[in-house]
N, C-alpha and C positions, 0 to 999 in steps of 0.2 A: 205718572203725571201728578204734580202737587195738587192738593185739594183746592187751593185758591184759584188755580187756573180753571178747574172744573166748575166751581161755583160762580166765579165772576166772569168767566168767558176768556177766550184767548185775546191777548193784546197784539196789536200790529207792531212788529219789531222794527220794520223799515218803512218810513213814511213816504208819501208822495211829496215831491218838492214842487210847489206852484208859485206863480207870481201874480199878485193882484195888481192890475194896472191902474185901477181907480179906487179911491177910498170908499168904504161902506159907511154911509151915514145912517144913524139910528136915533130913535127917541125912546127913553126909558127912565129907569131909576138907578141911583148909584148908592153904594154903601162902602164905607171904609171897613175892611175886615182883616183877619189875620189867621194864622195857624190855629190858634186856640178857639176861634169862634166862627170859622168859615161855614161850617155846615148849618149852624143856627142862623147866621146872618143871611146867607144865600136863600135859605128856605123862606125867611121872612120877607125879603125884598122881592122875590119872585111871586110870592102870594099876593103882596100888596099891588104889584104891577098887574098881575092877571085880573084881580078884582076891578081895578080901575079900567083896564082895557075892555073887559066884558061889559061894563056899565057905559063907557063913553067912547070907546074906539080910539084909534091912534090916527091922527091926521097924516095924510100923504103916505100911508103904509104901502109898501111895494106889493105887487101882485105878480105871480104867486108869492105868498108871504115867506119871509126869512126872519128867523129869530137868532139874535146874537147876544153873547155875554162876554164882555171885554174885561180882562184883568190887566192893570197897568199901574204905574207909579209905585213899583216895589221898593220897599225900604229895608234897611239892615235889621230892623226889629221884627221882621217877618210879617209886615202888614202891607196891604195894597188896596187900590181902588177896584171895586167890582161894579161894572155897569151891566145892566140887562135890559133888553128891549127889542123892538122890531125895526128892521131896516126900512128906511123911508126914502122917497124920491126927493124930499126937501125938508130942511129943518127950520123953515121960516115960521112955522106955526107949532110951537112947543107948548103943550098944556101946562098950566100953573102947577108947580110942585115937581115937574119932570125936568129932565135935562137932555140936551142933544149930546151925542158923542160920536166919535168917528174912528173907524178902524183904518189905519194908514195903508196906502199901497206899499208893496214890497214883496220880499221873498218869504215864504212860509213852508214849514214842514207840516203836513196834514196827517194826523193819526186818527183813524176811525175808532170810536168808542162804542162798543156793542155789548152792553151787559145783558145777562140772561133774564133779568127782572128789573123793573123800574126802581125798586128799593135799593138796588145795588149800583145805581148810576154814580153816586158820589164816591163810593169806594173804588169803582172801576176807573173813574177819572183820576183819583189820587194814585192808584197803582200805575196807570199809564204815565202820569207825570213823573213818578219815581223812575220808571224805565227811561223816559226821555232824558231827564237831567242827570241821572246817575250812570246810564249805560250808553244810550244812543248818541247824545250830543258830545260827550268827551271823545268819542271815537269817530265823529263826523268831521267834515271840514268847516263846520259852522259853530257859531256861538249865539247865545240868546240875545236878541235885539231889544229886550225890555218890555215886551207885552205878548199876550196870548189871548185867543178868543175861542169860545165854543160856538158852533154853528149847527142849526137845525132848520130845515125848510119843509114846505108842504109835502114834497115828494118823500123825504125821509120819514116824516111823521106818519104817512100812510103805511109805510113798512113797519114802523114801530115808534111809539110815542117817546121812547126813552133812548133812541139812537142819536148820537151827535158826532160831529167831527171836531177834533181839537186842533187848532191852528197855532203854531208856535212861530213867532217872528224871528227871522234869522239874519245874520250878517256873516260874511266870510271871516274865518279866523285870521288873526294877524300872524304873519309868518316871521 
C-alpha cells in the first residue's frame, strides 16, 4: 500500500451519481483564486466568513445547517471563483459585504472525502480531484459541467468536523 493512501486515507474510486432537483441557495463570501494560491485564499475567506457568522449569524439559515463551497467560472489561466457559506431558505436578506450564490440543479458525481486528520483535508481534496479528472471522468460516460462544490452538514459534522462530500457537476459525453 503506498504511503499516501495510508496517511491521507482511502479515496472513493467510484462515485454515487445523484440528481439535485432544486437549486441550493446560500449566503457567504467569494474569492477569485487559482492553482498557485488556493490553499491560502480558501483559508483566509473561510476564516473571515466564520468570524462574521459567529458574531452576526446568517439570515434565513437552513436547519439543520448545511455548509457549501462552490467552485465555478473556471478559466484557462487555472483560476476560478470560490464561494463559501451556509445554505439558506431565502436570499432576500444578504448582509453587507456578503454575496448570495446558487448551486444549480442537475446531475452530480458525489465523492466522499474522509481524511484521517483535519490538517490533511486540503491535500485529500486535491488528491481526490486528481483521481476524478485524470482517472474516473475520462473512463466514465460523463464530462465536467463547469462547477463543483464541497458539502458538509450537521450530521456529518457530528461524525467528524473535517469530512466533506465533493460534488462534481456532470453532463453526458457527446458521442
